mmCIF file of the N, C-alpha and C atoms, coordinates in Angstrom:
data_MODEL
# 
_entry.id   MODEL 
# 
loop_
_atom_site.group_PDB 
_atom_site.id 
_atom_site.type_symbol 
_atom_site.label_atom_id 
_atom_site.label_alt_id 
_atom_site.label_comp_id 
_atom_site.label_asym_id 
_atom_site.label_entity_id 
_atom_site.label_seq_id 
_atom_site.pdbx_PDB_ins_code 
_atom_site.Cartn_x 
_atom_site.Cartn_y 
_atom_site.Cartn_z 
_atom_site.occupancy 
_atom_site.B_iso_or_equiv 
_atom_site.pdbx_formal_charge 
_atom_site.auth_seq_id 
_atom_site.auth_comp_id 
_atom_site.auth_asym_id 
_atom_site.auth_atom_id 
_atom_site.pdbx_PDB_model_num 
ATOM 1   N N  . MET A 1 1  ? -104.355 63.490  14.241 1.00 0.00 ? 1  MET A N  1 
ATOM 2   C CA . MET A 1 1  ? -105.230 62.545  14.915 1.00 0.00 ? 1  MET A CA 1 
ATOM 3   C C  . MET A 1 1  ? -104.683 62.269  16.309 1.00 0.00 ? 1  MET A C  1 
ATOM 4   N N  . SER A 1 2  ? -105.614 62.056  17.201 1.00 0.00 ? 2  SER A N  1 
ATOM 5   C CA . SER A 1 2  ? -105.176 61.718  18.548 1.00 0.00 ? 2  SER A CA 1 
ATOM 6   C C  . SER A 1 2  ? -104.783 60.244  18.596 1.00 0.00 ? 2  SER A C  1 
ATOM 7   N N  . GLN A 1 3  ? -104.091 59.890  19.632 1.00 0.00 ? 3  GLN A N  1 
ATOM 8   C CA . GLN A 1 3  ? -103.605 58.515  19.758 1.00 0.00 ? 3  GLN A CA 1 
ATOM 9   C C  . GLN A 1 3  ? -104.772 57.538  19.871 1.00 0.00 ? 3  GLN A C  1 
ATOM 10  N N  . ALA A 1 4  ? -105.856 57.945  20.509 1.00 0.00 ? 4  ALA A N  1 
ATOM 11  C CA . ALA A 1 4  ? -107.025 57.066  20.657 1.00 0.00 ? 4  ALA A CA 1 
ATOM 12  C C  . ALA A 1 4  ? -107.639 56.763  19.293 1.00 0.00 ? 4  ALA A C  1 
ATOM 13  N N  . LYS A 1 5  ? -107.729 57.765  18.429 1.00 0.00 ? 5  LYS A N  1 
ATOM 14  C CA . LYS A 1 5  ? -108.286 57.553  17.097 1.00 0.00 ? 5  LYS A CA 1 
ATOM 15  C C  . LYS A 1 5  ? -107.377 56.636  16.277 1.00 0.00 ? 5  LYS A C  1 
ATOM 16  N N  . VAL A 1 6  ? -106.093 56.820  16.407 1.00 0.00 ? 6  VAL A N  1 
ATOM 17  C CA . VAL A 1 6  ? -105.138 55.979  15.680 1.00 0.00 ? 6  VAL A CA 1 
ATOM 18  C C  . VAL A 1 6  ? -105.256 54.530  16.144 1.00 0.00 ? 6  VAL A C  1 
ATOM 19  N N  . ASP A 1 7  ? -105.360 54.327  17.451 1.00 0.00 ? 7  ASP A N  1 
ATOM 20  C CA . ASP A 1 7  ? -105.505 52.970  17.987 1.00 0.00 ? 7  ASP A CA 1 
ATOM 21  C C  . ASP A 1 7  ? -106.813 52.332  17.521 1.00 0.00 ? 7  ASP A C  1 
ATOM 22  N N  . ARG A 1 8  ? -107.885 53.113  17.517 1.00 0.00 ? 8  ARG A N  1 
ATOM 23  C CA . ARG A 1 8  ? -109.181 52.600  17.060 1.00 0.00 ? 8  ARG A CA 1 
ATOM 24  C C  . ARG A 1 8  ? -109.111 52.208  15.586 1.00 0.00 ? 8  ARG A C  1 
ATOM 25  N N  . TYR A 1 9  ? -108.462 53.039  14.773 1.00 0.00 ? 9  TYR A N  1 
ATOM 26  C CA . TYR A 1 9  ? -108.322 52.749  13.347 1.00 0.00 ? 9  TYR A CA 1 
ATOM 27  C C  . TYR A 1 9  ? -107.512 51.476  13.133 1.00 0.00 ? 9  TYR A C  1 
ATOM 28  N N  . LYS A 1 10 ? -106.430 51.308  13.860 1.00 0.00 ? 10 LYS A N  1 
ATOM 29  C CA . LYS A 1 10 ? -105.605 50.109  13.725 1.00 0.00 ? 10 LYS A CA 1 
ATOM 30  C C  . LYS A 1 10 ? -106.386 48.861  14.137 1.00 0.00 ? 10 LYS A C  1 
ATOM 31  N N  . GLU A 1 11 ? -107.141 48.984  15.215 1.00 0.00 ? 11 GLU A N  1 
ATOM 32  C CA . GLU A 1 11 ? -107.952 47.850  15.689 1.00 0.00 ? 11 GLU A CA 1 
ATOM 33  C C  . GLU A 1 11 ? -109.024 47.500  14.654 1.00 0.00 ? 11 GLU A C  1 
ATOM 34  N N  . GLU A 1 12 ? -109.650 48.521  14.086 1.00 0.00 ? 12 GLU A N  1 
ATOM 35  C CA . GLU A 1 12 ? -110.680 48.291  13.072 1.00 0.00 ? 12 GLU A CA 1 
ATOM 36  C C  . GLU A 1 12 ? -110.065 47.643  11.831 1.00 0.00 ? 12 GLU A C  1 
ATOM 37  N N  . LYS A 1 13 ? -108.901 48.109  11.435 1.00 0.00 ? 13 LYS A N  1 
ATOM 38  C CA . LYS A 1 13 ? -108.226 47.555  10.269 1.00 0.00 ? 13 LYS A CA 1 
ATOM 39  C C  . LYS A 1 13 ? -107.822 46.102  10.512 1.00 0.00 ? 13 LYS A C  1 
ATOM 40  N N  . LYS A 1 14 ? -107.410 45.794  11.732 1.00 0.00 ? 14 LYS A N  1 
ATOM 41  C CA . LYS A 1 14 ? -107.012 44.432  12.073 1.00 0.00 ? 14 LYS A CA 1 
ATOM 42  C C  . LYS A 1 14 ? -108.206 43.477  12.026 1.00 0.00 ? 14 LYS A C  1 
ATOM 43  N N  . ASN A 1 15 ? -109.375 43.950  12.427 1.00 0.00 ? 15 ASN A N  1 
ATOM 44  C CA . ASN A 1 15 ? -110.574 43.097  12.490 1.00 0.00 ? 15 ASN A CA 1 
ATOM 45  C C  . ASN A 1 15 ? -111.486 43.282  11.279 1.00 0.00 ? 15 ASN A C  1 
ATOM 46  N N  . ARG A 1 16 ? -111.008 43.903  10.226 1.00 0.00 ? 16 ARG A N  1 
ATOM 47  C CA . ARG A 1 16 ? -111.845 44.213  9.071  1.00 0.00 ? 16 ARG A CA 1 
ATOM 48  C C  . ARG A 1 16 ? -112.375 42.953  8.391  1.00 0.00 ? 16 ARG A C  1 
ATOM 49  N N  . LYS A 1 17 ? -111.566 41.906  8.249  1.00 0.00 ? 17 LYS A N  1 
ATOM 50  C CA . LYS A 1 17 ? -112.015 40.683  7.579  1.00 0.00 ? 17 LYS A CA 1 
ATOM 51  C C  . LYS A 1 17 ? -113.156 40.022  8.347  1.00 0.00 ? 17 LYS A C  1 
ATOM 52  N N  . GLN A 1 18 ? -112.996 39.919  9.659  1.00 0.00 ? 18 GLN A N  1 
ATOM 53  C CA . GLN A 1 18 ? -114.052 39.308  10.465 1.00 0.00 ? 18 GLN A CA 1 
ATOM 54  C C  . GLN A 1 18 ? -115.323 40.147  10.415 1.00 0.00 ? 18 GLN A C  1 
ATOM 55  N N  . THR A 1 19 ? -115.156 41.466  10.458 1.00 0.00 ? 19 THR A N  1 
ATOM 56  C CA . THR A 1 19 ? -116.316 42.350  10.412 1.00 0.00 ? 19 THR A CA 1 
ATOM 57  C C  . THR A 1 19 ? -117.034 42.222  9.075  1.00 0.00 ? 19 THR A C  1 
ATOM 58  N N  . MET A 1 20 ? -116.293 42.157  7.989  1.00 0.00 ? 20 MET A N  1 
ATOM 59  C CA . MET A 1 20 ? -116.907 42.028  6.666  1.00 0.00 ? 20 MET A CA 1 
ATOM 60  C C  . MET A 1 20 ? -117.595 40.675  6.513  1.00 0.00 ? 20 MET A C  1 
ATOM 61  N N  . LYS A 1 21 ? -116.986 39.590  7.048  1.00 0.00 ? 21 LYS A N  1 
ATOM 62  C CA . LYS A 1 21 ? -117.628 38.277  7.010  1.00 0.00 ? 21 LYS A CA 1 
ATOM 63  C C  . LYS A 1 21 ? -118.954 38.300  7.765  1.00 0.00 ? 21 LYS A C  1 
ATOM 64  N N  . LYS A 1 22 ? -118.938 38.936  8.932  1.00 0.00 ? 22 LYS A N  1 
ATOM 65  C CA . LYS A 1 22 ? -120.144 39.009  9.752  1.00 0.00 ? 22 LYS A CA 1 
ATOM 66  C C  . LYS A 1 22 ? -121.241 39.802  9.034  1.00 0.00 ? 22 LYS A C  1 
ATOM 67  N N  . GLU A 1 23 ? -120.871 40.908  8.411  1.00 0.00 ? 23 GLU A N  1 
ATOM 68  C CA . GLU A 1 23 ? -121.849 41.709  7.680  1.00 0.00 ? 23 GLU A CA 1 
ATOM 69  C C  . GLU A 1 23 ? -122.400 40.938  6.483  1.00 0.00 ? 23 GLU A C  1 
ATOM 70  N N  . LYS A 1 24 ? -121.530 40.226  5.773  1.00 0.00 ? 24 LYS A N  1 
ATOM 71  C CA . LYS A 1 24 ? -121.976 39.442  4.622  1.00 0.00 ? 24 LYS A CA 1 
ATOM 72  C C  . LYS A 1 24 ? -122.931 38.334  5.070  1.00 0.00 ? 24 LYS A C  1 
ATOM 73  N N  . ARG A 1 25 ? -122.590 37.661  6.173  1.00 0.00 ? 25 ARG A N  1 
ATOM 74  C CA . ARG A 1 25 ? -123.456 36.609  6.707  1.00 0.00 ? 25 ARG A CA 1 
ATOM 75  C C  . ARG A 1 25 ? -124.817 37.177  7.096  1.00 0.00 ? 25 ARG A C  1 
ATOM 76  N N  . ASN A 1 26 ? -124.827 38.342  7.717  1.00 0.00 ? 26 ASN A N  1 
ATOM 77  C CA . ASN A 1 26 ? -126.094 38.963  8.112  1.00 0.00 ? 26 ASN A CA 1 
ATOM 78  C C  . ASN A 1 26 ? -126.933 39.334  6.890  1.00 0.00 ? 26 ASN A C  1 
ATOM 79  N N  . ARG A 1 27 ? -126.290 39.820  5.826  1.00 0.00 ? 27 ARG A N  1 
ATOM 80  C CA . ARG A 1 27 ? -127.026 40.160  4.601  1.00 0.00 ? 27 ARG A CA 1 
ATOM 81  C C  . ARG A 1 27 ? -127.638 38.910  3.973  1.00 0.00 ? 27 ARG A C  1 
ATOM 82  N N  . VAL A 1 28 ? -126.854 37.821  3.924  1.00 0.00 ? 28 VAL A N  1 
ATOM 83  C CA . VAL A 1 28 ? -127.350 36.574  3.335  1.00 0.00 ? 28 VAL A CA 1 
ATOM 84  C C  . VAL A 1 28 ? -128.518 36.026  4.162  1.00 0.00 ? 28 VAL A C  1 
ATOM 85  N N  . LEU A 1 29 ? -128.392 36.061  5.475  1.00 0.00 ? 29 LEU A N  1 
ATOM 86  C CA . LEU A 1 29 ? -129.490 35.590  6.331  1.00 0.00 ? 29 LEU A CA 1 
ATOM 87  C C  . LEU A 1 29 ? -130.735 36.435  6.153  1.00 0.00 ? 29 LEU A C  1 
ATOM 88  N N  . ALA A 1 30 ? -130.571 37.748  6.044  1.00 0.00 ? 30 ALA A N  1 
ATOM 89  C CA . ALA A 1 30 ? -131.722 38.633  5.864  1.00 0.00 ? 30 ALA A CA 1 
ATOM 90  C C  . ALA A 1 30 ? -132.404 38.354  4.532  1.00 0.00 ? 30 ALA A C  1 
ATOM 91  N N  . ARG A 1 31 ? -131.623 38.170  3.476  1.00 0.00 ? 31 ARG A N  1 
ATOM 92  C CA . ARG A 1 31 ? -132.219 37.863  2.167  1.00 0.00 ? 31 ARG A CA 1 
ATOM 93  C C  . ARG A 1 31 ? -132.933 36.521  2.191  1.00 0.00 ? 31 ARG A C  1 
ATOM 94  N N  . SER A 1 32 ? -132.306 35.531  2.805  1.00 0.00 ? 32 SER A N  1 
ATOM 95  C CA . SER A 1 32 ? -132.917 34.197  2.877  1.00 0.00 ? 32 SER A CA 1 
ATOM 96  C C  . SER A 1 32 ? -134.229 34.249  3.655  1.00 0.00 ? 32 SER A C  1 
ATOM 97  N N  . LEU A 1 33 ? -134.208 34.954  4.759  1.00 0.00 ? 33 LEU A N  1 
ATOM 98  C CA . LEU A 1 33 ? -135.430 35.092  5.547  1.00 0.00 ? 33 LEU A CA 1 
ATOM 99  C C  . LEU A 1 33 ? -136.514 35.800  4.746  1.00 0.00 ? 33 LEU A C  1 
ATOM 100 N N  . GLY A 1 34 ? -136.129 36.809  3.990  1.00 0.00 ? 34 GLY A N  1 
ATOM 101 C CA . GLY A 1 34 ? -137.094 37.517  3.140  1.00 0.00 ? 34 GLY A CA 1 
ATOM 102 C C  . GLY A 1 34 ? -137.705 36.606  2.100  1.00 0.00 ? 34 GLY A C  1 
ATOM 103 N N  . VAL A 1 35 ? -136.877 35.748  1.495  1.00 0.00 ? 35 VAL A N  1 
ATOM 104 C CA . VAL A 1 35 ? -137.382 34.817  0.486  1.00 0.00 ? 35 VAL A CA 1 
ATOM 105 C C  . VAL A 1 35 ? -138.339 33.809  1.118  1.00 0.00 ? 35 VAL A C  1 
ATOM 106 N N  . VAL A 1 36 ? -137.995 33.312  2.290  1.00 0.00 ? 36 VAL A N  1 
ATOM 107 C CA . VAL A 1 36 ? -138.863 32.342  2.973  1.00 0.00 ? 36 VAL A CA 1 
ATOM 108 C C  . VAL A 1 36 ? -140.205 32.991  3.331  1.00 0.00 ? 36 VAL A C  1 
ATOM 109 N N  . ILE A 1 37 ? -140.162 34.199  3.839  1.00 0.00 ? 37 ILE A N  1 
ATOM 110 C CA . ILE A 1 37 ? -141.403 34.893  4.197  1.00 0.00 ? 37 ILE A CA 1 
ATOM 111 C C  . ILE A 1 37 ? -142.244 35.168  2.953  1.00 0.00 ? 37 ILE A C  1 
ATOM 112 N N  . ALA A 1 38 ? -141.600 35.601  1.867  1.00 0.00 ? 38 ALA A N  1 
ATOM 113 C CA . ALA A 1 38 ? -142.331 35.856  0.624  1.00 0.00 ? 38 ALA A CA 1 
ATOM 114 C C  . ALA A 1 38 ? -142.970 34.576  0.093  1.00 0.00 ? 38 ALA A C  1 
ATOM 115 N N  . ALA A 1 39 ? -142.253 33.462  0.159  1.00 0.00 ? 39 ALA A N  1 
ATOM 116 C CA . ALA A 1 39 ? -142.797 32.186  -0.304 1.00 0.00 ? 39 ALA A CA 1 
ATOM 117 C C  . ALA A 1 39 ? -143.986 31.761  0.559  1.00 0.00 ? 39 ALA A C  1 
ATOM 118 N N  . ALA A 1 40 ? -143.880 31.982  1.869  1.00 0.00 ? 40 ALA A N  1 
ATOM 119 C CA . ALA A 1 40 ? -144.990 31.632  2.761  1.00 0.00 ? 40 ALA A CA 1 
ATOM 120 C C  . ALA A 1 40 ? -146.226 32.476  2.450  1.00 0.00 ? 40 ALA A C  1 
ATOM 121 N N  . VAL A 1 41 ? -146.030 33.743  2.178  1.00 0.00 ? 41 VAL A N  1 
ATOM 122 C CA . VAL A 1 41 ? -147.161 34.624  1.857  1.00 0.00 ? 41 VAL A CA 1 
ATOM 123 C C  . VAL A 1 41 ? -147.799 34.197  0.540  1.00 0.00 ? 41 VAL A C  1 
ATOM 124 N N  . VAL A 1 42 ? -146.986 33.876  -0.461 1.00 0.00 ? 42 VAL A N  1 
ATOM 125 C CA . VAL A 1 42 ? -147.523 33.445  -1.754 1.00 0.00 ? 42 VAL A CA 1 
ATOM 126 C C  . VAL A 1 42 ? -148.298 32.136  -1.598 1.00 0.00 ? 42 VAL A C  1 
ATOM 127 N N  . CYS A 1 43 ? -147.758 31.194  -0.843 1.00 0.00 ? 43 CYS A N  1 
ATOM 128 C CA . CYS A 1 43 ? -148.455 29.920  -0.612 1.00 0.00 ? 43 CYS A CA 1 
ATOM 129 C C  . CYS A 1 43 ? -149.756 30.136  0.132  1.00 0.00 ? 43 CYS A C  1 
ATOM 130 N N  . TRP A 1 44 ? -149.741 31.018  1.124  1.00 0.00 ? 44 TRP A N  1 
ATOM 131 C CA . TRP A 1 44 ? -150.950 31.284  1.891  1.00 0.00 ? 44 TRP A CA 1 
ATOM 132 C C  . TRP A 1 44 ? -152.020 31.915  1.003  1.00 0.00 ? 44 TRP A C  1 
ATOM 133 N N  . ILE A 1 45 ? -151.616 32.845  0.147  1.00 0.00 ? 45 ILE A N  1 
ATOM 134 C CA . ILE A 1 45 ? -152.584 33.475  -0.758 1.00 0.00 ? 45 ILE A CA 1 
ATOM 135 C C  . ILE A 1 45 ? -153.136 32.447  -1.733 1.00 0.00 ? 45 ILE A C  1 
ATOM 136 N N  . GLY A 1 46 ? -152.286 31.585  -2.251 1.00 0.00 ? 46 GLY A N  1 
ATOM 137 C CA . GLY A 1 46 ? -152.745 30.550  -3.171 1.00 0.00 ? 46 GLY A CA 1 
ATOM 138 C C  . GLY A 1 46 ? -153.698 29.575  -2.503 1.00 0.00 ? 46 GLY A C  1 
ATOM 139 N N  . PHE A 1 47 ? -153.367 29.152  -1.300 1.00 0.00 ? 47 PHE A N  1 
ATOM 140 C CA . PHE A 1 47 ? -154.241 28.228  -0.576 1.00 0.00 ? 47 PHE A CA 1 
ATOM 141 C C  . PHE A 1 47 ? -155.579 28.872  -0.255 1.00 0.00 ? 47 PHE A C  1 
ATOM 142 N N  . SER A 1 48 ? -155.553 30.142  0.163  1.00 0.00 ? 48 SER A N  1 
ATOM 143 C CA . SER A 1 48 ? -156.799 30.846  0.471  1.00 0.00 ? 48 SER A CA 1 
ATOM 144 C C  . SER A 1 48 ? -157.660 30.995  -0.778 1.00 0.00 ? 48 SER A C  1 
ATOM 145 N N  . GLY A 1 49 ? -157.031 31.330  -1.887 1.00 0.00 ? 49 GLY A N  1 
ATOM 146 C CA . GLY A 1 49 ? -157.779 31.459  -3.137 1.00 0.00 ? 49 GLY A CA 1 
ATOM 147 C C  . GLY A 1 49 ? -158.378 30.134  -3.566 1.00 0.00 ? 49 GLY A C  1 
ATOM 148 N N  . TYR A 1 50 ? -157.617 29.067  -3.433 1.00 0.00 ? 50 TYR A N  1 
ATOM 149 C CA . TYR A 1 50 ? -158.125 27.749  -3.789 1.00 0.00 ? 50 TYR A CA 1 
ATOM 150 C C  . TYR A 1 50 ? -159.282 27.343  -2.887 1.00 0.00 ? 50 TYR A C  1 
ATOM 151 N N  . SER A 1 51 ? -159.162 27.606  -1.592 1.00 0.00 ? 51 SER A N  1 
ATOM 152 C CA . SER A 1 51 ? -160.245 27.282  -0.661 1.00 0.00 ? 51 SER A CA 1 
ATOM 153 C C  . SER A 1 51 ? -161.498 28.077  -0.997 1.00 0.00 ? 51 SER A C  1 
ATOM 154 N N  . TYR A 1 52 ? -161.322 29.349  -1.317 1.00 0.00 ? 52 TYR A N  1 
ATOM 155 C CA . TYR A 1 52 ? -162.458 30.199  -1.676 1.00 0.00 ? 52 TYR A CA 1 
ATOM 156 C C  . TYR A 1 52 ? -163.121 29.667  -2.940 1.00 0.00 ? 52 TYR A C  1 
ATOM 157 N N  . TYR A 1 53 ? -162.318 29.262  -3.916 1.00 0.00 ? 53 TYR A N  1 
ATOM 158 C CA . TYR A 1 53 ? -162.846 28.707  -5.163 1.00 0.00 ? 53 TYR A CA 1 
ATOM 159 C C  . TYR A 1 53 ? -163.622 27.420  -4.894 1.00 0.00 ? 53 TYR A C  1 
ATOM 160 N N  . GLN A 1 54 ? -163.090 26.552  -4.041 1.00 0.00 ? 54 GLN A N  1 
ATOM 161 C CA . GLN A 1 54 ? -163.759 25.293  -3.743 1.00 0.00 ? 54 GLN A CA 1 
ATOM 162 C C  . GLN A 1 54 ? -165.081 25.513  -3.016 1.00 0.00 ? 54 GLN A C  1 
ATOM 163 N N  . GLU A 1 55 ? -165.128 26.534  -2.144 1.00 0.00 ? 55 GLU A N  1 
ATOM 164 C CA . GLU A 1 55 ? -166.373 26.828  -1.430 1.00 0.00 ? 55 GLU A CA 1 
ATOM 165 C C  . GLU A 1 55 ? -167.451 27.307  -2.389 1.00 0.00 ? 55 GLU A C  1 
ATOM 166 N N  . LYS A 1 56 ? -167.088 28.084  -3.392 1.00 0.00 ? 56 LYS A N  1 
ATOM 167 C CA . LYS A 1 56 ? -168.067 28.648  -4.332 1.00 0.00 ? 56 LYS A CA 1 
ATOM 168 C C  . LYS A 1 56 ? -168.489 27.646  -5.397 1.00 0.00 ? 56 LYS A C  1 
ATOM 169 N N  . LYS A 1 57 ? -167.722 26.591  -5.587 1.00 0.00 ? 57 LYS A N  1 
ATOM 170 C CA . LYS A 1 57 ? -168.046 25.589  -6.587 1.00 0.00 ? 57 LYS A CA 1 
ATOM 171 C C  . LYS A 1 57 ? -169.282 24.806  -6.132 1.00 0.00 ? 57 LYS A C  1 
ATOM 172 N N  . PRO A 1 58 ? -170.228 24.559  -7.039 1.00 0.00 ? 58 PRO A N  1 
ATOM 173 C CA . PRO A 1 58 ? -171.415 23.805  -6.621 1.00 0.00 ? 58 PRO A CA 1 
ATOM 174 C C  . PRO A 1 58 ? -171.048 22.370  -6.240 1.00 0.00 ? 58 PRO A C  1 
ATOM 175 N N  . MET A 1 59 ? -171.674 21.906  -5.177 1.00 0.00 ? 59 MET A N  1 
ATOM 176 C CA . MET A 1 59 ? -171.402 20.549  -4.704 1.00 0.00 ? 59 MET A CA 1 
ATOM 177 C C  . MET A 1 59 ? -172.251 19.552  -5.468 1.00 0.00 ? 59 MET A C  1 
ATOM 178 N N  . THR A 1 60 ? -171.680 18.405  -5.708 1.00 0.00 ? 60 THR A N  1 
ATOM 179 C CA . THR A 1 60 ? -172.438 17.322  -6.321 1.00 0.00 ? 60 THR A CA 1 
ATOM 180 C C  . THR A 1 60 ? -172.706 16.290  -5.241 1.00 0.00 ? 60 THR A C  1 
ATOM 181 N N  . LYS A 1 61 ? -173.955 15.899  -5.158 1.00 0.00 ? 61 LYS A N  1 
ATOM 182 C CA . LYS A 1 61 ? -174.336 14.901  -4.161 1.00 0.00 ? 61 LYS A CA 1 
ATOM 183 C C  . LYS A 1 61 ? -174.480 13.550  -4.850 1.00 0.00 ? 61 LYS A C  1 
ATOM 184 N N  . THR A 1 62 ? -173.946 12.539  -4.233 1.00 0.00 ? 62 THR A N  1 
ATOM 185 C CA . THR A 1 62 ? -174.008 11.187  -4.764 1.00 0.00 ? 62 THR A CA 1 
ATOM 186 C C  . THR A 1 62 ? -174.674 10.299  -3.732 1.00 0.00 ? 62 THR A C  1 
ATOM 187 N N  . GLU A 1 63 ? -175.679 9.577   -4.177 1.00 0.00 ? 63 GLU A N  1 
ATOM 188 C CA . GLU A 1 63 ? -176.354 8.644   -3.285 1.00 0.00 ? 63 GLU A CA 1 
ATOM 189 C C  . GLU A 1 63 ? -175.886 7.240   -3.622 1.00 0.00 ? 63 GLU A C  1 
ATOM 190 N N  . LEU A 1 64 ? -175.652 6.474   -2.603 1.00 0.00 ? 64 LEU A N  1 
ATOM 191 C CA . LEU A 1 64 ? -175.135 5.132   -2.786 1.00 0.00 ? 64 LEU A CA 1 
ATOM 192 C C  . LEU A 1 64 ? -176.111 4.149   -2.165 1.00 0.00 ? 64 LEU A C  1 
ATOM 193 N N  . SER A 1 65 ? -176.500 3.191   -2.934 1.00 0.00 ? 65 SER A N  1 
ATOM 194 C CA . SER A 1 65 ? -177.407 2.166   -2.445 1.00 0.00 ? 65 SER A CA 1 
ATOM 195 C C  . SER A 1 65 ? -176.580 0.968   -1.968 1.00 0.00 ? 65 SER A C  1 
ATOM 196 N N  . THR A 1 66 ? -176.809 0.549   -0.756 1.00 0.00 ? 66 THR A N  1 
ATOM 197 C CA . THR A 1 66 ? -176.079 -0.597  -0.211 1.00 0.00 ? 66 THR A CA 1 
ATOM 198 C C  . THR A 1 66 ? -176.946 -1.849  -0.211 1.00 0.00 ? 66 THR A C  1 
ATOM 199 N N  . ALA A 1 67 ? -178.005 -1.835  -0.978 1.00 0.00 ? 67 ALA A N  1 
ATOM 200 C CA . ALA A 1 67 ? -178.903 -2.993  -1.014 1.00 0.00 ? 67 ALA A CA 1 
ATOM 201 C C  . ALA A 1 67 ? -178.185 -4.229  -1.548 1.00 0.00 ? 67 ALA A C  1 
ATOM 202 N N  . ALA A 1 68 ? -177.419 -4.076  -2.612 1.00 0.00 ? 68 ALA A N  1 
ATOM 203 C CA . ALA A 1 68 ? -176.718 -5.218  -3.196 1.00 0.00 ? 68 ALA A CA 1 
ATOM 204 C C  . ALA A 1 68 ? -175.706 -5.779  -2.198 1.00 0.00 ? 68 ALA A C  1 
ATOM 205 N N  . LEU A 1 69 ? -175.029 -4.930  -1.496 1.00 0.00 ? 69 LEU A N  1 
ATOM 206 C CA . LEU A 1 69 ? -174.064 -5.379  -0.500 1.00 0.00 ? 69 LEU A CA 1 
ATOM 207 C C  . LEU A 1 69 ? -174.768 -6.098  0.648  1.00 0.00 ? 69 LEU A C  1 
ATOM 208 N N  . SER A 1 70 ? -175.890 -5.559  1.085  1.00 0.00 ? 70 SER A N  1 
ATOM 209 C CA . SER A 1 70 ? -176.654 -6.202  2.160  1.00 0.00 ? 70 SER A CA 1 
ATOM 210 C C  . SER A 1 70 ? -177.149 -7.583  1.730  1.00 0.00 ? 70 SER A C  1 
ATOM 211 N N  . ASP A 1 71 ? -177.660 -7.670  0.507  1.00 0.00 ? 71 ASP A N  1 
ATOM 212 C CA . ASP A 1 71 ? -178.121 -8.967  0.000  1.00 0.00 ? 71 ASP A CA 1 
ATOM 213 C C  . ASP A 1 71 ? -176.973 -9.969  -0.064 1.00 0.00 ? 71 ASP A C  1 
ATOM 214 N N  . TYR A 1 72 ? -175.820 -9.526  -0.521 1.00 0.00 ? 72 TYR A N  1 
ATOM 215 C CA . TYR A 1 72 ? -174.660 -10.404 -0.623 1.00 0.00 ? 72 TYR A CA 1 
ATOM 216 C C  . TYR A 1 72 ? -174.230 -10.897 0.762  1.00 0.00 ? 72 TYR A C  1 
ATOM 217 N N  . LEU A 1 73 ? -174.156 -9.974  1.731  1.00 0.00 ? 73 LEU A N  1 
ATOM 218 C CA . LEU A 1 73 ? -173.744 -10.357 3.071  1.00 0.00 ? 73 LEU A CA 1 
ATOM 219 C C  . LEU A 1 73 ? -174.768 -11.273 3.740  1.00 0.00 ? 73 LEU A C  1 
ATOM 220 N N  . SER A 1 74 ? -176.041 -11.012 3.530  1.00 0.00 ? 74 SER A N  1 
ATOM 221 C CA . SER A 1 74 ? -177.044 -11.896 4.122  1.00 0.00 ? 74 SER A CA 1 
ATOM 222 C C  . SER A 1 74 ? -176.995 -13.271 3.471  1.00 0.00 ? 74 SER A C  1 
ATOM 223 N N  . GLY A 1 75 ? -176.679 -13.316 2.189  1.00 0.00 ? 75 GLY A N  1 
ATOM 224 C CA . GLY A 1 75 ? -176.519 -14.593 1.488  1.00 0.00 ? 75 GLY A CA 1 
ATOM 225 C C  . GLY A 1 75 ? -175.322 -15.363 2.035  1.00 0.00 ? 75 GLY A C  1 
ATOM 226 N N  . LEU A 1 76 ? -174.275 -14.674 2.391  1.00 0.00 ? 76 LEU A N  1 
ATOM 227 C CA . LEU A 1 76 ? -173.098 -15.339 2.958  1.00 0.00 ? 76 LEU A CA 1 
ATOM 228 C C  . LEU A 1 76 ? -173.403 -15.932 4.323  1.00 0.00 ? 76 LEU A C  1 
ATOM 229 N N  . THR A 1 77 ? -174.110 -15.203 5.159  1.00 0.00 ? 77 THR A N  1 
ATOM 230 C CA . THR A 1 77 ? -174.392 -15.705 6.495  1.00 0.00 ? 77 THR A CA 1 
ATOM 231 C C  . THR A 1 77 ? -175.357 -16.883 6.450  1.00 0.00 ? 77 THR A C  1 
ATOM 232 N N  . THR A 1 78 ? -176.299 -16.880 5.521  1.00 0.00 ? 78 THR A N  1 
ATOM 233 C CA . THR A 1 78 ? -177.228 -18.009 5.443  1.00 0.00 ? 78 THR A CA 1 
ATOM 234 C C  . THR A 1 78 ? -176.524 -19.233 4.857  1.00 0.00 ? 78 THR A C  1 
ATOM 235 N N  . THR A 1 79 ? -175.593 -19.023 3.947  1.00 0.00 ? 79 THR A N  1 
ATOM 236 C CA . THR A 1 79 ? -174.845 -20.150 3.370  1.00 0.00 ? 79 THR A CA 1 
ATOM 237 C C  . THR A 1 79 ? -173.936 -20.748 4.426  1.00 0.00 ? 79 THR A C  1 
ATOM 238 N N  . ASP A 1 80 ? -173.298 -19.938 5.245  1.00 0.00 ? 80 ASP A N  1 
ATOM 239 C CA . ASP A 1 80 ? -172.412 -20.425 6.276  1.00 0.00 ? 80 ASP A CA 1 
ATOM 240 C C  . ASP A 1 80 ? -173.192 -21.220 7.328  1.00 0.00 ? 80 ASP A C  1 
ATOM 241 N N  . SER A 1 81 ? -174.331 -20.721 7.728  1.00 0.00 ? 81 SER A N  1 
ATOM 242 C CA . SER A 1 81 ? -175.093 -21.411 8.746  1.00 0.00 ? 81 SER A CA 1 
ATOM 243 C C  . SER A 1 81 ? -175.717 -22.692 8.197  1.00 0.00 ? 81 SER A C  1 
ATOM 244 N N  . ALA A 1 82 ? -176.029 -22.745 6.891  1.00 0.00 ? 82 ALA A N  1 
ATOM 245 C CA . ALA A 1 82 ? -176.598 -23.939 6.294  1.00 0.00 ? 82 ALA A CA 1 
ATOM 246 C C  . ALA A 1 82 ? -175.550 -25.035 6.127  1.00 0.00 ? 82 ALA A C  1 
ATOM 247 N N  . SER A 1 83 ? -174.306 -24.679 5.901  1.00 0.00 ? 83 SER A N  1 
ATOM 248 C CA . SER A 1 83 ? -173.265 -25.670 5.709  1.00 0.00 ? 83 SER A CA 1 
ATOM 249 C C  . SER A 1 83 ? -172.826 -26.314 7.026  1.00 0.00 ? 83 SER A C  1 
ATOM 250 N N  . GLU A 1 84 ? -173.093 -25.664 8.145  1.00 0.00 ? 84 GLU A N  1 
ATOM 251 C CA . GLU A 1 84 ? -172.706 -26.230 9.434  1.00 0.00 ? 84 GLU A CA 1 
ATOM 252 C C  . GLU A 1 84 ? -173.710 -27.211 9.871  1.00 0.00 ? 84 GLU A C  1 
# 
């Protein structure tokens, strides 16, 4: 081996722990990012499916009569004005 190769090998051996830590950290970050992206895709598919289901579901219409409320409020205003 030439002296340059020997020096490179020694330098690599000296920094092996830091290099392995860096590689391990990069693998963990890549896996974590993959899990986050997969979870986002699953949530998006679920939300889209739920929205599609809700759109296809028949709507129920409810009518509300406010006559009783109007009568009550008009009764309150006439009672207040009569007491003054």
